[in-house]
Steps between C-alpha positions, in 0.01 A plus 500: 500500500488407134709214370595489132599169334688535175381238253654656192690267282869559431614352167381173354186518718697435814413667834812650668319508841424131487857427378650679794264332746605159358874592529454609857311180593753261354806713560705226668440250220580766237816608687626139516435467126682823429799391708508177304466679171794730559731198525428403142534833337781647300639839581321657199159369610529578879290810483206371289165349619437137586247226453394372846346159567314440830388142584120456514514384857632846606206688346217270583263638766372273779136390457256277688360200318351155581758225518464139390504359860212381718281192495296452184295224337463479126453236232758424235311354202668210332750446787682179491782583747346614818233359737297686764717593795824522308712815560594712203832684489460877493634637162804718516459879464425608150417153365140606431613743231542848637580660167878534558690530178802302620399132520691253709470145624437624853210721404676817606591798283530876500479794251770761527393858469739715293505869428750766389626789719640817353852639545376739770311233693799264480744761631251613764456152637872416464628800700197536725677449835843640425647827614825682558579452871555788747409791256535744796700800384353844516408507127248214445318386187154569650564871594439730201614860520389787269755669275451813294587465132490741202154461338552715185388861430181697536377835360384608848687492826668712769808725433738278703420215262573702181725309265724777353657295231176354362341844519783669310498228244125546435551885483781475245293265279202726512698819418678338208162371367324841521800698361542265217135556402541879513816485293323287240213750465735798483705325222175440305395866529840624391483270190159623411628858530772439254252355234306838450689606187204494259279726710466880483714700735208625718358153541844361557573752769174442675552124514863547601404711797236244595755213487754706699242551766425135525867419512551744784205348692643149455842610627338667796308183583824297455671718764203458730528121522547446874822339623300267729125440475271333746464221235870417534499438873564141613498378864646192648257243627580243765340166579505278803560135451564214741866421538579145616770510753603143448861468589562122449780341292562131434842382402501178294842333506550200271810280482592428127833337558625188328373267778149628429412262215183562277281304733594711805475822306154397383390446866655833606325680218166348586539610857587860405217513236245403767654751738494767217135430425411514869670834552358664188155383584480588875738796509445713184777757569764284655860530357672180387876478460644202308848386572684212332834357607770250437853617598375859440162650565301727274176692526286410199148558366219249500573367157861430566430363842278226370646426161876583491727193463810652662684266741831460685647406839334575837558782743186570689645790698516709180121500477466599867752778467313645195168481683648684797634764269163551332324514836739771625481712186136471392288344772573632853369270763336794686247550224490168319357159592773275351454134412745256348441164339809284399507175302815288477607146502727581794817415316760770613862536581554391855695816572222718360207356699618653829535835331137471377404439868689815605343718234150375577543532877666843503384687189166360390283315743491781769357731238243296309153361575551147365752271335386175327762252391410210275747220428444279199631184641480165307804388704619593848531838654834682457700769681261793433211314663703436814596868522144613453372259766692705753337820377156349519554423872589864577275695263128465504467674154707227337335192354637219293348207310621235253342391173559148369262504196237698326221389742682674790494856344151615589500347855841670570378836368179467701702411807735792470236760425181371656276747679542496875211549735509845661 
């Protein structure tokens, strides 16, 4: 069997094959560097590439060499400190000058290896082991089906595929064009007939008869223009294309009430941006529904979800009721894999939290694949967390985590959506 090795260079004299081999080899180190980098990014830069630094000790390959041990005899010329039989202290590692660029008093040093990964490589590493759990409904992302679509028109085809409207349109245009040409020639002949005043009567009569004959022939041809010609026929053509039967929807619910200050909203936005990037990268055709709420809930678009500054009191049940309404009207659970991610600081009216538990327990959790709740909690947990703890005990498709600071965002996202072993 032949084996082909692609050594072509891809931009700036770099080999894409060697680059991918290097990334696979040091994937764990790169993944750790990527996880650390995401904590320092702003929301605007979260989708760009990244400069990665790997310590030299992680990329050095083991090699065999002769050490400085053993028993040796040698002469030190000009020695005034030692006599024969004295023991010399073994020098510390690196003291003999190994060429390390970072000098130190201990003789140890290391050179860090840095390189830049692209946006695609960054996101691929970042979301490598994440997935939507329990995607088990009858319509899955991996099962394409063929659908028949209109592919335009053709001059040849079978009678059942004849497009009558397009055929008649072509026939009318052709008849008008031909008849207009005949009318133009007839008018020219009649004008030339009227200009024969200076000629003799016999010559004038002879030419007049000839013109009349030509006019009669043109009128005859005009009447013979066919109503439909084979040139006019147009037939429908049909194409087969793969139809993705993905039936997955993710509801993103974000609390924007007054208790969610700018720091908490920033953490919530970062969580949802990472979730949004993960969904769009791994599931190209998934539907995403954005819901913001304070005392009232509203379905919004992506722009308003991340950048609107609307705020107010807190009634979490309003968002859950809206999600249930949208599920019922647009995403029947028999056909759709439904996922919900909610971010809040947990601050809610004490009387409203039990209602949230009832809505989730009776109207939502029995009909969805997975519910992920993230509580942004710089202080202590509140009433909503306690209500949700009860739900977690009775529903395997309900998970909840807390975020204290920006460093917790990716570990929480990874924990909620990590790929499970089959």
